[in-house]
C-alpha positions in Angstrom: -17.4 10.2 19.9 -14.8 11.9 18.5 -11.7 10.7 16.7 -8.1 11.1 18.8 -6.5 11.2 15.1 -5.7 14.9 14.5 -6.4 15.6 11.0 -5.9 18.7 9.1 -8.2 21.5 8.4 -8.8 19.8 4.7 -9.1 16.1 5.8 -11.2 17.6 8.4 -13.4 18.9 5.4 -13.2 15.7 3.7 -14.8 13.8 6.7 -17.3 16.3 7.3 -18.3 16.6 3.5 -18.5 12.9 3.4 -20.9 12.5 6.5 -22.9 15.1 4.2 -23.4 13.2 1.7 -24.5 10.1 3.6 -27.3 12.3 5.9 -29.9 11.3 3.9 -29.4 7.3 3.8 -30.0 6.6 7.5 -30.4 3.5 9.8 -34.0 2.8 7.8 -32.3 3.1 4.6 -29.3 0.2 5.4 -32.0 -1.7 7.4 -33.6 -2.1 4.0 -31.0 -3.1 1.7 -30.0 -5.2 3.9 -33.7 -6.9 4.1 -34.3 -6.8 0.3 -30.9 -7.7 -0.8 -31.2 -4.7 -3.1 -27.9 -2.8 -4.2 -27.7 0.9 -2.4 -27.7 2.3 -5.5 -28.3 5.7 -4.3 -26.0 5.8 -1.8 -23.6 5.3 -5.0 -24.8 7.7 -6.8 -24.3 10.6 -4.3 -20.9 9.4 -3.7 -20.2 9.5 -7.7 -21.8 12.7 -7.1 -19.8 14.0 -4.7 -16.3 13.1 -6.6 -15.5 10.7 -4.1 -15.4 7.4 -6.3 -11.9 8.8 -8.0 -10.4 10.3 -4.2 -7.0 8.1 -4.9 -7.2 8.8 -8.9 -5.2 11.4 -10.9 -7.2 14.4 -11.8 -6.4 13.8 -15.6 -8.8 11.2 -15.0 -11.0 12.9 -13.4 -10.1 12.2 -9.6 -9.3 14.2 -6.5 -5.2 13.2 -6.8 -5.5 12.2 -2.9 -3.7 9.5 -0.8 -4.7 6.9 0.8 -4.6 8.9 4.5 -7.9 11.1 3.1 -9.6 7.7 1.2 -9.3 6.3 4.6 -10.9 9.1 5.9 -13.5 8.5 3.4 -14.3 5.2 4.0 -14.0 5.3 8.0 -16.5 7.7 7.9 -19.2 6.4 5.7 -18.9 2.9 8.0 -19.2 5.4 10.9 -22.2 6.9 10.3 -24.1 3.7 10.0 -23.7 2.1 6.4 -21.4 -0.5 7.9 -20.3 -2.8 5.0 -23.0 -2.5 3.3 -22.1 0.8 2.3 -18.2 0.2 2.3 -18.3 -2.6 0.5 -20.6 -1.1 -2.8 -17.5 1.6 -3.1 -14.4 -0.2 -1.9 -13.3 -1.4 -5.3 -13.5 2.2 -6.6 -10.9 3.4 -4.2 -7.7 0.9 -4.9 -8.9 -1.5 -7.2 -8.4 -0.3 -10.5 -4.5 1.0 -9.5 -3.0 -1.8 -11.7 -4.9 -0.6 -14.5 -3.5 3.0 -13.8 -0.2 1.9 -12.9 0.4 -0.3 -15.6 -2.3 -0.2 -18.3 -1.6 1.2 -21.7 -2.7 5.1 -22.1 -5.7 4.0 -24.6 -7.0 1.2 -22.0 -6.9 4.0 -19.0 -8.2 7.0 -21.0 -11.2 4.9 -22.5 -12.0 3.4 -18.5 -10.7 5.3 -15.6 -12.8 8.5 -15.9 -16.1 6.1 -16.4 -15.1 3.9 -13.2 -14.4 7.2 -11.5 -17.5 9.0 -12.4 -19.8 5.5 -11.7 -20.8 5.3 -15.6 -18.6 1.5 -15.6 -18.9 -0.9 -13.1 -16.4 -3.5 -12.4 -15.8 -6.3 -10.6 -12.2 -8.0 -9.6 -12.1 -11.7 -9.9 -9.3 -12.9 -8.3 -10.0 -15.8 -5.5 -10.4 -19.4 -6.8 -12.4 -22.4 -5.3 -9.4 -24.4 -5.1 -6.8 -22.3 -4.2 -8.1 -19.4 -1.6 -5.2 -17.5 -0.3 -2.6 -19.2 -2.3 -2.9 -17.3 -5.3 0.0 -18.5 -6.9 -2.1 -21.9 -7.5 -4.5 -20.3 -9.4 -6.6 -22.6 -12.3 -7.9 -20.4 -14.6 -6.1 -20.2 -17.9 -5.7 -17.6 -20.4 -4.6 -18.7 -23.4 -3.1 -17.2 -26.5 -4.8 -16.4 -29.7 -4.3 -14.7 -32.5 -6.0 -11.7 -31.8 -5.2 -11.9 -27.7 -6.2 -14.9 -25.4 -9.4 -17.2 -24.0 -10.3 -17.2 -20.6 -11.6 -20.7 -19.2 -12.4 -21.4 -15.4 -13.7 -20.6 -12.3 -13.6 -17.8 -9.5 -14.9 -17.7 -6.3 -16.2 -14.5 -3.9 -16.2 -12.0 -6.8 -18.2 -8.7 -5.4 -21.0 -7.0 -7.8 -20.7 -9.3 -11.1 -24.0 -9.1 -11.0 -24.3 -5.5 -12.2 -20.7 -4.8 -13.4 -19.8 -4.2 -17.1 -16.6 -4.6 -17.0 -14.2 -7.5 -15.1 -10.3 -7.1 -13.5 -9.4 -10.8 -13.9 -6.0 -12.6 -13.0 -5.4 -16.1 -15.4 -2.2 -18.1 -15.6 -0.7 -17.7 -18.9 2.0 -19.7 -18.2 1.7 -23.4 -17.1 3.2 -23.3 -12.8 5.9 -25.8 -13.6 7.4 -23.9 -16.6 7.9 -21.2 -14.1 11.1 -20.4 -12.4 8.7 -18.6 -9.2 5.3 -20.2 -8.7 4.2 -16.4 -9.0 5.4 -16.3 -11.9 3.3 -16.5 -15.0 -0.4 -15.2 -14.2 -1.3 -12.5 -16.1 -3.9 -9.5 -15.4 -6.6 -7.9 -17.7 -9.3 -5.5 -17.5 -12.0 -6.5 -20.4 -15.8 -6.8 -20.6 -18.0 -8.9 -18.8 -19.4 -11.4 -21.6 -22.2 -12.5 -19.8 -23.0 -15.0 -22.4 -19.1 -16.4 -22.1 -19.0 -15.6 -17.8 -22.0 -17.3 -15.7 -22.3 -15.7 -12.1 -24.2 -17.1 -9.4 -25.0 -15.1 -6.0 -23.4 -17.2 -3.1 -26.1 -16.8 0.2 -23.8 -15.5 2.8 -24.4 -14.2 6.5 -24.6 -10.0 5.9 -23.9 -7.7 3.8 -26.8 -9.0 2.1 -27.1 -5.9 -0.5 -23.8 -6.2 -2.0 -23.8 -9.9 -3.3 -20.6 -11.9 -4.2 -20.7 -14.5 -6.7 -19.2 -17.8 -8.2 -18.0 -16.9 -11.7 -18.0 -20.1 -14.3 -15.9 -18.8 -17.3 -16.3 -20.6 -20.7 -14.4 -19.2 -23.7 -14.0 -15.8 -22.7 -11.9 -14.4 -25.6 -10.0 -11.2 -24.4 -8.3 -9.0 -26.8 -4.3 -8.3 -26.3 -5.0 -5.0 -26.2 -6.6 -5.9 -22.7 -3.6 -6.9 -20.8 -2.4 -5.0 -17.8 1.1 -4.7 -18.4 3.5 -7.2 -19.4 2.5 -11.0 -19.9 3.5 -13.0 -16.7 3.8 -10.4 -14.2 -0.1 -10.2 -12.5 0.9 -11.0 -9.6 3.6 -8.5 -8.9 1.0 -5.6 -10.0 -1.7 -7.0 -7.3 0.7 -6.5 -5.0 0.6 -3.1 -5.3 -2.8 -3.0 -4.0 -2.3 -5.4 -1.1 -1.4 -2.6 1.7 -4.2 -0.3 0.5 -6.5 -2.0 0.7 -5.8 -3.9 4.2 -5.3 0.0 5.8 -9.1 0.9 4.4 -10.2 -2.1 5.7 -9.0 -1.7 9.4 -10.1 1.9 8.9 -13.7 0.4 7.6 -13.8 -2.0 10.3 -13.2 0.7 13.5 -15.5 3.0 11.6 -17.8 0.1 12.0 -16.7 -0.2 15.5 -17.0 3.3 16.5 -21.0 2.9 15.2 -22.2 0.3 17.0 -20.1 1.8 20.3 -22.2 4.8 19.8 -25.5 3.0 19.8 -24.7 0.9 22.6 -23.7 3.9 25.1 -26.8 5.7 24.0 -28.8 2.6 24.6 -26.9 2.4 28.2 -27.6 5.7 29.1 -31.6 5.4 28.4 -32.1 1.9 29.4 -33.6 1.5 33.3 -33.3 -1.9 35.1 -33.5 -2.1 38.9 -34.6 1.8 39.0 -31.2 2.8 37.5 -29.8 3.1 33.8 -27.9 0.1 33.0 -24.7 2.3 31.4 -24.4 3.1 35.8 -23.1 -0.8 35.9 -19.2 -1.6 35.8 -20.7 -4.6 34.0 -21.7 -2.2 30.9 -19.0 0.5 31.6 -15.9 -1.8 31.0 -16.5 -3.6 28.3 -17.6 -0.4 26.5 -14.7 1.4 27.8 -12.5 -1.1 26.8 -13.7 -0.9 23.2 -13.2 2.6 22.7 -9.5 1.8 24.1 -8.8 -0.9 21.4 -10.8 1.2 18.4 -8.6 4.2 18.9 -5.4 2.1 18.9 -6.1 0.4 15.5 -7.1 3.5 14.5 -3.8 5.0 15.0 -2.0 2.5 13.5 -4.2 2.4 10.0 -3.6 6.2 9.7 0.2 5.5 10.4 0.2 3.0 7.9 -1.3 4.8 5.5 0.9 8.1 6.0 4.0 5.7 5.5 2.4 4.8 2.5 1.7 7.5 1.0 4.8 9.0 1.8 6.6 6.3 -0.2 8.1 4.4 2.6 7.3 0.1 3.1 4.0 -0.4 5.3 3.6 -3.9 4.9 4.2 -4.7 8.8 2.1 -1.4 9.8 -0.6 -2.3 7.3 -1.2 -6.3 7.9 -0.8 -5.0 11.7 -3.7 -2.3 11.3 -6.0 -4.7 9.5 -5.5 -7.3 12.5 -6.1 -5.0 15.4 -8.9 -3.1 12.7 -11.3 -5.6 12.3 -10.7 -7.7 15.6 -11.4 -4.3 17.6 -14.8 -3.7 15.1 -16.1 -7.0 15.9 -15.7 -7.2 19.5 -17.2 -3.6 19.8 -20.2 -4.7 17.3 -20.4 -8.0 19.6 -20.4 -5.7 22.6 -23.5 -3.4 21.8 -25.4 -6.7 21.0 -24.6 -8.1 24.6 -25.5 -4.4 25.7 -28.5 -4.2 24.1 -29.5 -7.5 25.9 -32.0 -9.2 24.4 -33.2 -6.0 22.3 -29.3 -6.4 20.6 -30.7 -9.6 18.4 -33.4 -7.6 17.2 -33.3 -6.0 13.9 -34.6 -2.6 14.7 -31.8 -1.5 16.7 -29.3 -1.9 14.0 -26.5 -3.9 16.2 -27.0 -7.7 15.3 -26.6 -5.9 11.3 -23.0 -4.2 12.2 -22.1 -7.8 14.4 -23.0 -9.7 11.1 -21.1 -7.3 8.8 -18.1 -7.0 11.2 -17.7 -10.8 10.5 -16.5 -9.9 6.7 -13.5 -7.8 7.5 -11.7 -10.5 10.5 -11.8 -12.9 7.2 -11.3 -10.9 3.8 -9.6 -10.4 2.1 -6.7 -12.0 4.5 -6.9 -14.0 7.4 -5.7 -12.9 10.5 -3.2 -16.6 11.0 -1.5 -15.2 7.5 -1.1 -12.2 8.9 0.3 -13.1 11.9 2.8 -15.5 9.8 3.6 -12.3 7.9 4.6 -10.5 11.2 6.2 -13.4 12.2 8.4 -13.9 9.3 9.1 -10.6 7.8 9.4 -8.4 10.9 10.7 -11.0 13.5 12.6 -13.2 11.2 10.9 -16.4 12.6 11.5 -19.2 9.6 8.6 -19.5 7.3 5.4 -22.1 8.4 4.1 -22.8 5.5 
C-alpha cells in the first residue's frame, strides 16, 4: 500500500532513507521494548547518526534545514514501519520541541545546546502540563521566583516524557502572579536549563501503552536557574509555546496515519492468509468493507496533514488545517488499529501479531497533546465563528 500523496524526488529519497535506517528494527525489536520498557537506545542512536534528529533545524547548528513537510514524511515513515509511537515518541520531541530555543534563545544558549540536541548527545524533556491545570496552560501553578543570579523554580509537572534519561529540561513557569497580569496567559516564562536531579524528582507513571517511552510526574523543589537560561523575554513564554503547537499537531496526524497504515497492512495480509470455512476471510465483505473504509479515512487525513504542513512551510496560517488533521488523523489511525485487531479475531488479542500493541499506542494520540473536544472547540470558534464555549 503506497501513499496517495505525490512527493518530490527529494522527499521520496527522505522516505526511502528513513525506511532503510529502520530496517534493523523489526517487529520483534518493538515487541521487546513494549514488554521490557527499555528505552529504544539503538533506534535513537541510528536516527541521530542518520542526521534525522535535526531535520527541521538550521544547517548552522548541524541540522538539515528542511521544513515541516519533510519532518512529517520522516515521522510517518517511522510509525508505518511498525515502530509505532514506541519509535516516534522517542524522537518526536527533538523534531520541533526545541524550536522556542532556536527562535528565541540567546545566541550562546543556542550555540551551546542545539548542536548537541541534534547529534543526540544532549537529551531533553519538555515540562508544561500540571496536575491542576490540564489544557488550561494559563492556570499553571509552578513558580519561578527571581534571585540575584536568576530564578528558583518550585512546583509540579505531569506527563513529562523522557525525564528518566534527560539531562536538560525545557520548562514553563509563572514569573508574575496571574492576578497581576492584564491577560491570563501573560506572566509565564520559558527556561532551558539543567535537569538537576537533586532538585527534581521524576516518577514514572504506569500507563496503557508505549511502555518503552516513559512519562513522569515531576516534583520540583528549589531548582536554581541562571538568568541566561531564560528563553526570550520574561513573561512571554506562552507566546513562545504557541510557535510549536501547529507543527506538533501535524506531526501527530502524520504519525497516527502511518501507524494506521501499518496496522491495515497487517490486517490485509492476515485476511488474505487466514482460511475459515474453506475460503480466506478477506473474501467476505464483512472483513473487506471495514478495511477499505480505513484506507479511505487514512488517505483523506493524510492529505489534510500535508496540506497543513505545506501552509506552515509557506509561512501561511495553518491553524484550522493542523487541528483538523490532528483530529482526523488520530481518529482514523485508532479506527484502523481497532479494525486490525478485530480482523485478526482472537489472535488480534495476542501480542505476537502486534496489532494489539498498535491499538494501545494509537489511543495516546487521540488524547495528547490536545483533546478531540478542544480541537472541535477551536474549529467551531475560529473557523465557523461560533461563540466561545468555555
